[in-house]
N, C-alpha and C positions, 0 to 999 in steps of 0.2 A: 498222910492225916486228916486229910479235909476230902470232903464228897460233894458231889455238886446235886443237881438234878437228872442230869445225863453225862454220859460218858461216852467213847468211843468204844467199837468192838477191837481188839487189839488183833483180832486178823482181818479186820477189812476195814472200811470206813465207814462201818452202818452205827451209827447212834443207838444206845441202849439206855436202858432206863437203871439210875443208880437211888438217889431216893426218890424221885418217883418210882410210879409202880406201871406207868406206861404213857405212851406217848401225847401230847397234849391235842385238847379235844378245841377243836379252832372253830368260832362263830362263822356263819355263811360272810360276814364283812370283811372276814380275817383281822379284825382286829383284837379279837375276846380268844385268851388263850389258859384253858380251864387243866389243871394237871394235878393229877391223883397224886398221893403220896404214901411213903411208905411206913407203914405202923411198927413199934416196937423199937423204935431207933432212940438209942438218949448219946448225947454229947460228955465228953470227956469231964467234964464238972457232975455229971450223974443229972441233970436237966435233961427234960424229953424235948427227944424233936418232934415238932410239930408244921403247921401250916404258919401259925405266928411269927416261930422262927425262923422260917424260911421267907417269909415275907420281909422280918429285920434283917436278915443277912444281905437280902437283893437290894434293900433301901440302904442299909448302912455303905452297901459297896456303889451306889451310886450317888450316894449325897456325901460322903466323906472326903470327896474331891481329888482322890489321887489320880495318875496320868491315865489310867485305863478307863477308870468310871464312866467316861462319854460312849463304852462300848454299849451299857445297856441304859446310860438315861436319856443318850438320845432316841430310840425307838422306845421305849418304854414310857407310859403315860402315869399308869398305878400299878401298885401290887397289891393284894390283899388276901387277907383268909379267907373264905367263903364257906369253908366249914372246916373242922378239926384238922381232917387229913386232906384237904382241899384247898388249894394255892390258883388263884385267879391276876393273869398277868392282862393289863389293858395296853394294846399300843397305839402312839400317836398317828401311827399308818398302817397300812399292812405291811408285813416285812418277814418274811417267807424262812429266813433263816435263823430267827429268835431260837429254836431251839437247839442250833450248834452254837451258837454265843452262851447259851449258858451251859455248854460242859467247860465254858473259861475258870482256871483254879479260884480269881478272884471272887467268882459268882460262888463258892461251896458256902455249905451253910456251916454260921459259928454259933457261939451259945448267945445268949442275948442277956444273960448274965455278967458275960466277961465282957463285953464290948458296949460301948456307945455309939449314936448315931450323931454326924456334927462334923463341918470340916476340919482335917485335921486330926480328927480323936482315931489316932491309928495305935496299936499295941504290937511293935514289931517284935519285943522278945516275949510276947507269950503265944500262944495258940491253942485255942479251944473246939474243934471238930467235932467228927464224928467218925475219921476214918479206924482201920485197923490198927494205928499206931498212935500216939499220943506223946507228947514231947515231955522228956522228963529232965533234959537239962538244957540252956542255952548258955553258952558265951562266947570270948569275941572269936573267937577260933578254932571252935567244937560247938558240934548239937548232939545229942541223945536221944531216939525216939523209941519207945518198948511198945508191948504189943497191949492193946484196950482189951481187958479183960470181959468187958459188956457189951464191946462190939456185935453187931447184929447177924455180921455174915461170918465168914470162913476167917480162923484165927490165923497168924502168921505162922511159919515155919521155923522162927529162930525167936531168941529171945531180946532179940532190939538190935538196932542197926546205930553206929557211931560216924556222925558226918564229921571229918577233917579238913577246916578252910584252910588251904594254902594259898599265899599270896605270889606265889613267883612260879613260871614253867620251870625254874631248876628242883624248887622243893619239890614238887611232884614227881617228877623224874627220877628226884635220890629216893622218895619214899615208894615208889615202884620198885627199884633196883632192891633197896634191901627188905623190900615184902611188907612194909609197915602199913600200906592200904590194899585194899583186893579189888576197888571199883573207882574208876575215877569218870570226872564229864569233866570234857573240854581242859584244856590251857596248855597242851603239849606243844613246844615249837615242834615244826617239820622235819629238823634233823636228829631232834629226840624221837620220834618218832621212826623214824629209820632206823636209830639206834638201837631201838626197843626191839623191833622187827627182824634185824640181825641175829637178836639175841635167843629167837623161836627156841631154840633147843637147849638152852639153858637151864639149871634147876629150877632156878625160882620163878621163871615162867611155864614150865612144866606142872608144879606145884599147885598152879591156880593162883601166885602171886602177882602174875602178869595180865597184862591188856587182851592177852589172848587166848 
């Protein structure tokens, strides 16, 4: 749902531009990073993405006081929009790893219309970003995301994804066995993994319902 200035190429460890259009231009003293931004991008609420919006997003991440905010708050002195689609980041001291830090999901672009800057002003039940999926619903035990029709890039090849939040390994294990879920992330006990591996020839696993 969210996108940052940079991401990693899935086939390597190389950085690639995402909402940026190129790697930063760095000043001779290593303190000023100038980043060109992608044009024609809109947030899920229809508002335009530009340098002001990206500067807002980074300042919000640094100033709202969440636990990982130090990642950018410590090295960065100032974030400013120096053009409609040009972002300038000034550091307190040279820090060559800055572009890698900008891949962190907390530093993604969010709509200034949907959020505020200030300690503790978080909105954990909403998300308004620029990604190929938008948040359709958020519940205590489930989340649904749907394709964003105005996404700037390639559209998802499905009609959406249902995320089920399971609180125990037993619930996750049973969901696998009954075919209630297609993909799981963490949570299984070692003996449960071994039991699933032994069932590799079973119908539910062969039909694509299991982890293999």
